[in-house]
N, C-alpha and C positions, 0 to 999 in steps of 0.2 A: 226150218222149224215152223211149226204151226202157229199162225197168228192167233187163232182161237185159244190155243193152249198158252200162248204168251200172256194173255190177259189173266189167266188163272195163276200163272207162275209169278206175276207181279207180287203176290202175297207170300211167296216162299221166302223164308228168312234164313234158311240154312243151305249149305252146299249140297247136302244129301237130298233135300227137297228139289233143288234146281236140277241136279243130275238125274234124279228119278223122273222128273217131269220131262226132261229132254229125251230120255230113253223112251218114255211113253209116246211122246210126239213122233219120234223116229219110227216106232212100231206102227203108229197110225198111218204115217205116210207110206211105209213099206207095204202096208196092207191094202193099199189102193184108195186111201182117203183122198178126197178131192180138195181138202183144205190146203190153201196156199202155204208153201214153206218159205221162210225167210232164209235166203242163202247168201253167205258172204264170201266173195272172192274166190280165186283159184289157188291151188296149191303150188303151181309152178312158180319158180323164182322170177324176178323181174327180168333178169338177163336171159333166162330160159324163154320168157315170152318173146323177147326180141329175136332170139334164135329161131323159135318156132315160127314166128311171123316170116322170117326170111326163108326158111325151108318150105313154107307153104306158098310162097309167091313165085316160085320158079316155073309153075305151069298152071294153066287155067283149071285143069281138072283137080289138081291138088288143092287149089284155093276153095273150090266148091265142096269137095268131099271131106277133106280133113277138118275144115271148120266145124262141120257137124259132128264128126267123130271125136274131136278133142273135147267138145262140150260134154259128150257122153262119157268118155273115159275118165274125166275128172269127177264125174258123179254130180248129182244135184242139179240137173238141168231140167226142171219141170217144164211142161209144155207152156205154161202161162208166162214163162220168161222170154218167150219169143226167140229162143235159141241164142240169147246174148249173155246170160248170166255168167257162163263159164267160157264163153267163146272169146279167144284171145284177140280176135280182130273185128268183132261184129261192128259193122258200120264204120270201120276205121278210115274209109275213104273220105268221109266228111271230117272226122277228127276234131279234137279240141286243141291240140298243140299248135301254138304259133311260133314254133321253133323246137328243135330237138330237146329231149330232157337233159337235165344238168346234174352231174354228180361225179365225185371221185370218192367212192365208198366201197363197202364190202372188202375190208382190208385184210390181207394175209401177210405174214412175216416169217422169215427164217434167218438164222444167224449161223456163222461158222463156229468152230470150237473155241476160237480165240476171242470172240465177241467183237472183232474189228470189222468184219464184213457182214453187213446187214442188207438184206434184200427184201423189198416190200412190193407186193402186187395189189392191184385194186381195179374195180370197174372204172373205166376211164371213157366217159362219153365224149371226150374231145375227139375220139376216133370218128365221130360223125362229121367233124368240122371240115376236114379236108376232102370230103366226098371220096374217100379212098375206096378202091375196088381192087382186091377184096377188103371187106370190113375187118377191123380188129379193135375190140373194145377192152382188151386186157392190158392195162397200163403197168409200168414197173418203174422203180427207182432203187438206187443202191448207194451204199455208203462204204468207204474204205477206212473210216476213222471212228468206227463204233457208234455212228449215228450223230456225230457232231455236225456233219454236213452231208447232204444228199445230192446226187445227180438224177435229174428227171430223164428217164430213158425213153419216154414216149410210150408207144404201144408195141406189143409183141409182133414180130414179123410173120408174114404168111406169103408163100410164093405165088398163090393165085394161078397155078398151072393147070387148073381145070376150069372149064367154062360151061355155062348153060345160057345160051343166048349171049348177052353182053355181060352177065354177072360172073365174076370170078370166084373160084373156090380153091381151097377151103377158107372159111371165114371163122373168126375167133370172137366169141361173144361173152367173155367175162366169166363171172362166178369163180374168181381166182382162188387157188390154194398153192402155197409154195412149201417145199420141204428141202432140207439139207441132207446131202449124201456123202459128206466127207470131203477132205481137201478143199477145193474151192468150187465144188459141184452142187448145183441146185436144180430142182425140177419144178416146173410151174404147170399146173393143170387148168384147163378152161373148158367151157362148152364150145364145141366145134360143129359147124355145119359143113358137110362135105357133099360132093357130087355123088349121087347114088346110082343114077342111070343117065341116059342122054337127056332126059327131061325132068328128072326129080332129084331132090336133095334130102339128106338125112341129118337129124340132130343127134350128135354123138358126143364123145369126149375126146380131147386131145391134150398132149403134153408138149412143152418146150423144155429144153435143157440148156444149162449154161455151165461151162467149165472154167469161166474166168470171173467168178464171184459176182455174177449177175450183170456184168457189163454188156454182154451180148448173148443172144439166144438163137438156137436152131430149132426148127419145127414149123408148124405143129406136126407131131406124129400121132396118128390115129390110135385110140384105144379100141382095138377091134372088137373086144368083148362087149362094148357099149353100143355098137352100131346095129340097130334094128334086131336085137338078139332073138326075138320070137319069130322072125322071118315073115311077119305079116305085112301084106300090102293090100291096097284097095285095087279095084279092077283097072285103074289107070297105072298101077305099078308104084304108087306112092308108099313109102315105108310108114307104118302106123305106130312104131315105137319112137319115143323121144327121151333122150337122156338129159337129166337135170340135176343140179346141185350136188357136186362131187366134193369129197374131201379125201386126203391121202394120209398115210402113215408109213414110216420107214422102220424096219427092224434094225435096231442098232447092232445086232450080232451078224446077220447075214446080208444086210443091204437090200433085202426084198422090199419092194414098194407095193403097198396095198391100197387100192382105191375102192370106195363105195359110192353109190349114187342112187338116185330115184329114176327108175325106168317107167315112164308113163306109157301105158299099154292097155288095149282092150282085152288082153289075155288074162289079166289079173282080176279077181273078184271086185276089188275096190278101185281098179284102174292104175295101181302103182305096185311095182315090185322093187323092194329094197335089194340092190344088187351089189356084187363085189367081184373083183378080179385082182390079180397080182402079176408083177413082172420081176424076173430075176436078172434081167439084162438091160435095165432101163438106161444105163449110162454107156453100155458097150455095143449095143446092136443098133443098126440103122435099117429099118425101124425096129424098136423094141418089140418083143413078143409078149403076149398076154395069155394068162391061163383062161380056160373056159369060164364063162360067167357062172357064179354061184347066186342062186336066189335065196337071200337070207331071210326075207319076210315078204309075204304076199297075202296077208290077212286083209279082209274087207276094210279094215280101219287103217291100213298102212297107206301112206305116210310120206314123210319128207325129212330132209336135213339129216341124213345118216352121216356118222363120223366114226372112223376106225382108229384103233390104237393097238400097237404091239406092246407086249409085256417086257421084252428085253431081258437082260441078265440071264441069258442062256435058256430062258423059258420058251416053250413052243406055243404059248398062249397069245391069242389076239382077240380083240373085242370090237363090236360095232353097236352103237346106240343110235336111236332115231325117234321121231315123233309119230304117234298114232292119233287118229281123229275119230273118236266115237260119234261126235257131233261137231263137225268142222267149224271152227270159229267160236265154239261155245265150250265144249268139253274135250280135253286132250288127255293123252297118256304118253309115257316114255317106255319104249321097248328096248330090249338088250339081247344080244346073242354073243356067244363065245366060240372060239375055235381052239382046239388043242393041238392042231398040226399046222400052225402058222398061216392060217387062212385058206387051207385047201378045202376043208369042209366046215360046216357051221352047225351049232346046236339049234334046237327049236327055240324060238324067242321066249323070253320071259318079260314080264312088265315090272318096272321098278317100284311102282306105287299105285295107289288107287287112282281112279279117274280124278281129274282136277279141272278147275275152271280156267279157261283160256285167257290170255292177256287181253285186256280192254284196249280199245283204240287209244293212241297216245298223241297228245296235242303237238303239232309241228312235225311229227314223224310219219313218213309214208307207210312203213310196213310194220306189222306186229307179228310175233310168233312166240312159241314156247320151245324153240329148237334147243336140244341138249348139246352140251360140249363134254368131251371125255378126255381124261389124261391118266397115265399110269406112272407110278413112281419107278423110274428106271435108274435111280441112284443106288449106291451101295449102302445106304443108311438103314436104320432099323425098320423103316416103313416100306422098304422096297417091295414091289409087286402089288401094292395097294392100288385099287381102281377107284377113280373119282369121277362123279358125274354132277353137272350143274345144269339148271334150266329155270325158266320162268314159270311161276305158279300163282294163280290169281284167286286162290280159295278165300283170301281175306277181302276180296272185292275192292282193293285200293288201286287197281290198275294191273299190278303184278309184283311179286316179290321174287327174290333169288333163293332157290333151295339147293341144298347140297346133299348128296348121298355118297357113301363109300362102301367098298367091298374089301374085306380083309382075307377072303378065301378064294382069290383068283376069279371073281365074278360069279361065284355060285350063289351067294346071297348078298343082299345089300341092307344097309342101315335105313332107318326111317328118315324121311326128309327133314332137314334142319334149315331154318331161315338164317340167311347171312346178312341181309341188309339192315339199315339203321333202325327203322321203326316199322316192322312188318304190320301191315294192316292200316298204317297211318302215315305213310311217306310217299304216296302216289306211286308212279310206275317205275320199276326197274326192269331192264330188258336186255336181250342178246348177251348173256354172260359167256365168258370164255375161261376155262380152267387150264393152267399151265403149271407143271411140277418142275422144280429146279432139278436138273439132271445131276448136279453136284451135291446139293444139300438135302433134297427131298422136300423143301418148302413148297407148300401148296398155295398158289396164287389164283385169285378169281377177280376178274374185272368186268364191268358192265356199265351201260348207260343208266342214268339215275336222275329222276326229277324230284327227289326229296328236297332239293335246294330251294324250292318255292312252293307255296300252298296252292298256286294255280298257275296256268299259262304253260308256255313251251320252254321255259328256262331249264337247262339240263347241264349235267356234268358227267364225267367218266369217273366212277368210283372203283376202289381197289381194296381187297381184304386179303389176308394171308394167314396160314396156319403153319407152325413149326413142329407140330406133333401129330402129323397125319390126319388132320381134320377133327381132332378132339376138341381143341380150343381155337379161338380166332381173334385176330386183331379187330379193332374198331374199323368200320369203313372209312376210307380217306379218299379225297379227290386226287385223281391223276392230272386233271386239267388245272391250269393256273387260275382260271376263273370260270364261272358258268358261262354257257353260250346258249343262244336261241336255236332250238332244233329246226325251226321253220325257215331260218335264213337260207336264201337261195332256192327255196322250194318252188316247184312249178307243176304243170299238169302231167309231167312224166313221172317215172319211178327210177330208182328206189330212194332218192334223197340220202338219208343216213345208212340205208341198206339193212341187210339181214344178219350181219355178223361182223365182228372184229376179232383180232387174234393177238396173242402174246407168246413169247418164248422166255423161259427162265433158265439161267445158267450162271454158275459161279456166284450164287446168292444175289443175282441181279435180275430184275424184270425188264424185258424189252417188249414194250406194248405199242401197237399201231392201231389207229382208229380214225374214223371220219368225224369231223367236227366243223363248226362254222366260226366265222368272225363277223363283226358288223360290216355291212355294206350299204351303199346308197342306191337310189332309184336307177341310176345309169350305170351301175357296176356291170362290167363286161361288155358294154357298148363299144364299138358297133357290132359286137358279136350277138349271137342269139340267146346266150345263157349267162347266168351269174357265174362268178368265179368261186362260189362256195356251194356245197360242202367241199372240203379239202382233206388231204391226208395229214394226220398229226402223229408224232412219235414221242414216246417217253421212255427214258432209260433210268434205272435205279432210282425210282421215286423216293423222296424222303418220307419217313414215317411222320404223320401229322397228328396232332391232338384233335379231339372230336368237337371242335368249336368252329362256328362260322358266323359271319356277319348277318344281321337282319337289316331292316331299313334304318338308314342313318338320318338322324334329325339334325338339320342345319339351320342356324339362325345367324343373322347379320349384326355387325356393329361397326362403328367407325374406328379409325385408328387411335382415337383417344378414349375408347371405351374401357371400362374397368370390368374385371371378371374375377370370380372366386377361384382361388388356387390353394388347395388344401395340402400341397406338398411342403416338405421341409425346404428351406431356402437353398440347400445344397443340391436339391434335385431339379431346380428350375433351370431352364435353358434360356440364356439371354441372346438376343439378336446382336449381330455385329454393327448394325446401323447405330451411329452415335446419337441419332435422334430418338431411338426407340429403346424400350425395355419391355419386360414381360407384361406390363400393364398398359401398353398403348404406344402407337407411333403413327406417323402419317401413313395413309393407305387405309384399306378396309380390313376388317376382321371377319373370320368365319368361326362360329362356335359349334362344335360338333359333339353330339351324343352318339356313341357307337355301341349298341347292345351286342352281346355275344350269346349264341344259342348252343347249348350242348345237345347236339342233334341225335345222339345214339341213345335209344331206350331199349333196344333189343337185349334181353337178359343174357344172351350169349356173350356179349362184350361190353355192355354199358357199365359206366362207373362215374363217380363224381370227379370232376377236374378241379384240383386244388391249387391254391396260391397262383391265381391267374393274374398276369400283368400284361398290359399292352404298351407298345411303343410305336408311335405314328411317325411316318416320314412321307415325303412326296417327291416325285420325279418331275414335277411341272415347274419350269422356269418362272421366276417372279413370285413364287409362293414359298414362304418359310413357315416352319412349325414353331410356334411360341410355347405351347404347352404340349409336350410330346408323350408324356408317360401318365398312365392311369392304372389303378388297381381295381380288380373285379372280385377278388376273394375266391370263394369256392362256388362252383356251378354244378348243380345236380343234373342227372340225366333228364332231358326234356325241359330244362329250365332256361329261360332267357333272362339275362342279367345285364344291367348297365353299370356304369361307374359313377362315382361322385364327381362333381365338377364337370369341366369341359376339356376336350382337346381343342386347341385354338390355333387357327391358321392366320397368317397375315399376308395379304396380297399387296405387292408393291404398287407404288404410284404408276408404274409403267405396265402393269398387268392389263392385258386386253380383255375387256368384258366379253363374255361368251365363250372363253376358252375353258374347256373341261379341266378339272383338277384331278390328277391321278394320285391316289392314296395307297400307301403300303402300311398295313398294320401287322407288326410282328408280335405274336402272342406267345408268351412263355408260361410254363406251369411246371409242377413237380414231375409230370410225366413226359415232358418234351416241349416242343415249340411248333408253331405253324406260321405261315406267311399268307395274309389275306389281302386281296386286291379289291379296290373299289374306285369308282369314278363319281364325282359330284359335278353338276353343271353350275355355271355361273351366268350372270347377265340377266337383265330385265327384258322379258318378252315384249316385242313391239309388233303386234299383229296387224295385218291388212287383209280384209276379206276379198277373196278372188272368185268365190262361187257361193251362192246361197239359194236354197229352194225349200219352201215349206208346203208346196203343192196345193195351197189354198186358193191360188189364183185361177184354178180351172175347176169345172164341175167334176164330181166323182165319175169315174169311167173314162176320163180323158187324161192325157199327159201334157205337161207344160211345153211351150215352144222350146225346141232344142233337145228335148228328152225323147229318145226313141226306143222302141222295143224290137228285139230281134229273136227269131226262133231258129234253133239249130235242128235240122231235119236229117233223117236217114231213111233208107228204104224200108227197114223192118222195125223202125221205132214207132213211137206214138204218132198216129196220123193227124191228130188235131193240133192246131196252133192255138195255144192259150197264152196270149201275150201279157206282159206286165200292164197294169192299169193303175188307177187310183181308186181308193175307197174311203168312206168315212164311217164304216160300220164294224170294222174288225178291232179286236183287242180293247173294246170298251171306249174307243175314241169317237168323238164327233167331228174331229178335224180331218180334213182330207190328207191322204198320204199315199205313197207308192205301195202297191200291193200285188202279190201273186198268190193264187190259191194253191194249196196242197190238196190235190184231188185225185181220186181213183175214178176218172171220168171217161175212160175209153171203153166202149161197149165190148162185152165178151160173150160169145164170139162176135166177129171174126178177129178182132185185133186187141188182145188183152194187155199188151206191153205198155205200161204206163211211164216208162223211163223217158225223161225229157231234160232239156237244157234251154232255159229261157233267160234272155239277157235284157237288161235295162241300161242304156247308155246315157250319160250326162252330156251336156254341151262340152266341147273342148275348152280348155282353159290354159292360160299361160302363167307360169310362175316367174316372178322377177328374178333376174340374175343374182341379185343380192338376197340370199335366203339362208337362214340357219337351218330351218326345217319347215315343213308344211304341217298344219294340224287339220284333221278332219273330225268334226263332231256331228253326231246324228243320233236319232233314237230308233231303236230296232225292237220289234216284237215278233216272236215266232211261236207257232204251235204246229209242229210237224212231227212226222213219224220218227221216233227214236227207239233205242233198244232198252226195254225195261230191266234187263238183267245187269246192264253195265252203267257206269256213271258217264262215260264219254261217247260211246258209240251211238250214232244216229244215221238215218238213211236219207232224209230229205231236208233241204234247207238252203241257205244262202251264204255265198262267199263274195268277197270283193277283189276284183283285179283292177289295176290302174295301168292303162295303156299308154305307152310312149309313142307320141305322134311327132316328136321333134325332128325337124329337117336335118338330114345328115346321119340319123341313127336308124337302126333296124326297127321296124314296127314290131313291138313286143308287148304283150300283156303280162304284167307282173302281178303275181299274187301279193296282196298287201303284206302278208306275213313274211314274204321273202326278204323284206328290207325295212319294215317298220320298226323303229326303235322302241315304240310304245304302242300297245294295243290294250285297251281296257274296255270291258263290257260290264257295265254296272260296277259291282264291287270286286270283280275278278280280272286277272290279266288274260290277255289273248281272247280267243274264241271259247265258247263253252263246250263245243262238241266236235266230233271228227267222224268223217265218212269212212266206211270200209272199202276195201278193194272190190270192184264190181265189174270192171272190164266192158264197159259200153262206151261207144263214141259219143253218146249224148248224156253221159253221167260223169260228174266231177269226182272221181274216186280218190280215196286216200288223201283227203284234204280236211283241214280244220274249218269249222263253219259255225254260223249262227243257226241253231237247229234245236229241236225238242221244244219243251215248254219253257218259255222265258219268264213266265209269271208276270205278264204285263210288259210295258215298255222298259227297256234298259238303255241307259245312255252309253254311247260308244265314243271313245276318244282315241285317236291315233296321232302319232307323231312320225312324220315321213321325211327322212333325211335325203339329201342328194338330189333334190328336185329343182334347184335353182337353174333358171334358163330353159326349163323344159316346157314343151307343149304336151298336154296329157288329157286323159278322159277317164272318168270313173265308169266302171262296168260292174253292175250288180248282177251276179250270176246265180240264178235259182236253178236247182237241180233236184230230181227225185228219182228213185229207183223204180223197178218195173212193177211192184205190187204195193198196195195198201197206202194209207195216209194216216194222219194223226188219230183218227177214230179207232184204229186198231189197238191203240194203247190208252186213249182217253175218249171213250165212247160219248157221243152226244155233244162234242165240242166243235167249234168252227176251226178250220185248218187253213194255214197260210203263213206268209211272211209279210211284214210291213216295215217300211223305212220312211222316216219323216225328219223334218228340220235339219236338212243337210247343209252344213256350213264348212267351207274350205277356206283356210287362212294361211297366208304366207307370214312366217315369223322371222324377225331379225332380232338376235340377242344383242343388247347394247345397254347403255345407261349404267346404272350401278351394278358392279359385279356380283 
């Protein structure tokens, strides 16, 4: 996108203005304009990138030639990007990772007809841990008791019976999809890298099959239609097509298996062909045979994330839906094609809606997309044959909302998009939706990631809605997760963290959902390994319908055991403690007085309503804590209203309660329309801090660093040639005090070296955290004015992140992103970081990370709480990064650009004293 045009579009206030401006910018660039485009990320999936990297490294000629080719075929590789904007490996030899990436995500699920046998597949980067040769990153787990318990099966097998040098093939690279084919038969598809010639490899698709309910697998079997289908090679014989992101569907009538995928190729106008093939003997032949490939879409705007679906019920219809990118990363569309002969041939694509704004970056989450999901009602109910599509749409500019469209005429026409989430335009980001239709009842289920649970930060949950009338009316959105989780936990410099998709299956009026999520971890989680143990795979079955109320911030005040408190209940409602020394008005020990407001979070007219006759009953699972006043009334709560109760909930802590122990609360909320169970944790104890590191940078002249603080420059052959180290300054952001500073500058002469991408580091002195530690606090002041994206609230390109390096003897040297384990990150009045970088694919750029970036509007105080650091030796690493073009003046002309850090104070905190 043109930076010049970006400044004009800052003043656009409508989607039409934005889309029109982007179209004009694209025309200018296509017409030979020399104005620099801002390009975000590649369209290939994260595991596709790993597979592509492997296929490119089997010969020197492939490494040199395909690197250049891939950047071209993905489009948008202007000369001033130095060949690295879309280059999957550019400069990778220097790399940023201090250990392989960490994830168990991109989760697929299939179940048998009884619901007893559940099989789940996922990207499993534990496949890197054992240095296996050949590589397999497709993990699986299975359950024989309906999901009550699971067996972790590890990674899919691969025989490794082909070699190129010492590397064994075929290799299995994730992007999993699993389908059920009757009896106890399941098929699992993945990206596969196979030996193509004596010196080259090809990125294709492969399947494994299981005939014992997912316990064991045979394969991989090559999907031959996906292997370099255009037959193009470079002069060294390297195949130029690469298969990526496949999904499958099974015809319930014939057993035909249909697969669609993205074929990255220079043969297509936009570098991608949406492709499809099918097999009628996937269970019986070794290997299975595949139909000739069909090119379903090859428009210049195609695309990624195609998904197929059969109509079933003796119909010969099949459908494929996928994403199109008129302006990748900014403006997207959804395309759709239908087959009337069970996938043999395909209609010309149609588009389901007007162009819409792409998903903004999402705090704590590596990847963003607007990928569609499709399902067909294969039940025998009144809505059988209906086609349903869901996807993310950011026309309201709140990050993204979930929209739904349906076809009642076998995919010939579709309804207008309908918003499903709680507060469209006012509930932050919802992303990666999946639609599943109950094959027994026809209930339409949609679930998705959701950050409406907080007004800022990376706190997220998985939400679920359903329709019992073919998508005409909908339930209120409800959480599938028991409590919100931090999307950024476990994050590192790899991808894909939470991933690009989750899946669900619906049968017998039950929903079986599988997804990636996180749980709290500490600094040393996973040591002495190279990665954190989260994200992980989670499973939900038959979730309870919940009312649309959730907790907001709990107000806690203290009292002693003899305190008196107001209690407006009738005497018969009061709960008395069994302790003969106590009663509802006091006892030895300490008391906690709680105000617990409830928020009716659904305002979407599609499903919003007043929740009436609301009552709460509080309990706790924490030993040594009893609830003296457990019940409170809230009355009626309107959509969008937050309401508290009269009086207090009251807890009593026994004399033996250990100060510093968290208290786990369970609030059961009942109303006229149902009930819900809300979980929360409150902390206890009086913080007793001890300073272990403090620096205000005033002890040295501007332009120098204090003793023990060092700057480090990450270099690469084709990156920025100049070393611009961290320094100190007393003139940025209106300060006269000296502070650590790094300039955001477009300072490399052009020609001959226009690439501005860089990665500059500031290391603190090493410090030791005492063994007795509840957590460590980090306080500092941060000011930024760097290039961000004026169209979006979160996306930025240049800025600052914090990593904390584990230098402890006996552990693996590992630099942890602060967001990967921090229990609290506050920046000014908001939680977490304010911005997030897009995918950029450069070895000197910290892509896909939350950061301090954009215009901070002066200094903002940052407060972090860092658990699990007791007994550790560590070091703060302030990581400045910027992409290959422009600086803050592209969006704020005439201003000074850079990042500044001051008044760094690190303290060890022990919780003790009064609880």
